[in-house]
C-alpha positions in Angstrom: 26.5 14.7 26.7 28.0 12.0 24.5 29.7 13.0 21.3 27.6 12.7 18.1 28.8 10.0 15.8 29.9 11.2 12.4 28.6 9.8 9.2 31.0 7.2 7.7 30.8 6.3 4.0 32.2 2.8 4.5 29.4 2.0 7.0 26.8 3.6 4.7 28.0 1.5 1.8 27.9 -1.7 3.8 24.4 -1.0 5.0 23.2 -0.3 1.5 24.9 -3.4 0.1 23.3 -5.6 2.9 19.9 -4.1 2.4 20.1 -4.8 -1.3 21.0 -8.4 -0.5 17.8 -8.8 1.6 19.5 -8.8 5.0 17.3 -7.8 7.9 18.0 -4.6 9.8 18.6 -6.5 13.0 21.3 -8.6 11.3 22.8 -5.5 9.6 23.0 -3.8 12.9 24.9 -6.8 14.4 27.1 -7.0 11.4 28.4 -3.4 11.5 29.2 -3.4 15.2 32.9 -4.3 14.5 33.4 -1.3 12.3 35.0 1.8 13.8 32.5 4.5 14.5 29.5 2.2 14.1 26.3 3.3 16.0 25.7 1.4 19.2 21.9 1.4 18.9 19.5 0.7 16.1 17.9 4.1 16.6 21.3 5.7 15.9 21.7 3.7 12.8 18.4 5.1 11.5 19.3 8.6 12.6 22.7 8.7 10.9 22.1 6.4 7.9 18.3 6.7 7.4 18.7 8.3 4.0 21.0 5.5 2.9 18.5 2.9 4.1 15.6 4.6 2.3 17.6 5.0 -0.9 18.6 1.3 -0.9 15.1 0.2 -0.3 13.7 2.5 -3.0 16.2 1.0 -5.5 15.0 -2.5 -4.6 11.4 -1.6 -4.9 12.0 0.2 -8.2 13.8 -2.8 -9.7 11.3 -5.4 -8.5 8.4 -3.1 -9.4 9.7 -2.5 -12.9 10.1 -6.2 -13.4 6.6 -7.1 -12.2 5.0 -4.3 -14.2 6.9 -5.2 -17.3 5.8 -8.9 -16.9 2.2 -7.8 -16.3 2.1 -5.5 -19.3 4.3 -7.4 -21.8 4.5 -11.0 -20.6 3.2 -14.0 -22.4 -0.5 -14.3 -21.7 -0.2 -18.1 -21.6 2.5 -17.9 -18.9 1.3 -18.3 -15.3 3.9 -15.7 -14.1 2.2 -13.1 -16.3 -1.2 -13.7 -14.7 0.4 -13.6 -11.2 2.1 -10.3 -12.1 -1.1 -8.8 -13.3 -3.0 -10.1 -10.2 -0.3 -8.6 -7.9 -0.5 -5.3 -9.6 -4.3 -5.1 -9.5 -4.4 -6.1 -5.8 -1.7 -3.7 -4.7 -2.3 -0.7 -6.9 -5.9 -0.9 -8.2 -7.7 -2.1 -5.1 -8.9 -5.3 -6.8 -9.7 -8.5 -4.9 -10.9 -11.8 -6.3 -13.2 -12.2 -3.3 -14.7 -8.7 -3.4 -17.3 -8.1 -6.1 -19.4 -5.1 -6.9 -22.9 -5.9 -7.9 -24.5 -3.5 -10.3 -28.1 -3.5 -11.3 -30.0 -1.5 -13.8 -32.8 0.6 -12.4 -36.2 0.0 -13.9 -37.7 3.2 -12.5 -36.4 6.7 -12.2 -34.8 7.0 -8.7 -36.2 10.5 -8.5 -39.8 9.4 -8.8 -39.5 5.9 -7.2 -41.2 5.9 -3.8 -40.4 3.2 -1.2 -43.2 1.1 0.2 -42.8 2.8 3.6 -43.1 6.2 2.0 -46.2 5.1 0.1 -47.8 3.7 3.3 -47.0 6.8 5.2 -48.7 8.9 2.5 -51.8 6.7 2.6 -52.0 7.1 6.4 -51.9 10.8 6.0 -48.3 11.2 7.4 -45.3 12.6 5.6 -42.0 10.8 5.7 -40.4 14.0 7.2 -42.5 13.8 10.4 -44.8 16.6 9.7 -48.4 16.4 8.5 -49.1 16.6 4.8 -50.4 19.9 3.4 -54.0 19.9 2.2 
């Protein structure tokens, strides 16, 4: 059985730095291969350095998210970037879509007493809507 590779802080630091720079994991994997003790498979990189990868990504998401949210909440309403930040937030967190609309209508009748045309016809024919004969 092959010996388990130890965690190496210099490799972890390089992975985090490259993630924060926007480098793809495929390129990060290729870039660290010259380092002593570097994992020889992408699966091993995730096994050994998965927590570092998650931490670096979370820091990026936090920084960008804070920037977008701040712009959406406090930006200049005449600035197009403010509208885009608001739209992004609404789409990604509030389920809003500019193409999806909800139509609401006010009911003129009480839904409890409103009878559909089919139910009314069934009653006139002496049939109940539940399939059994009406009581007399």
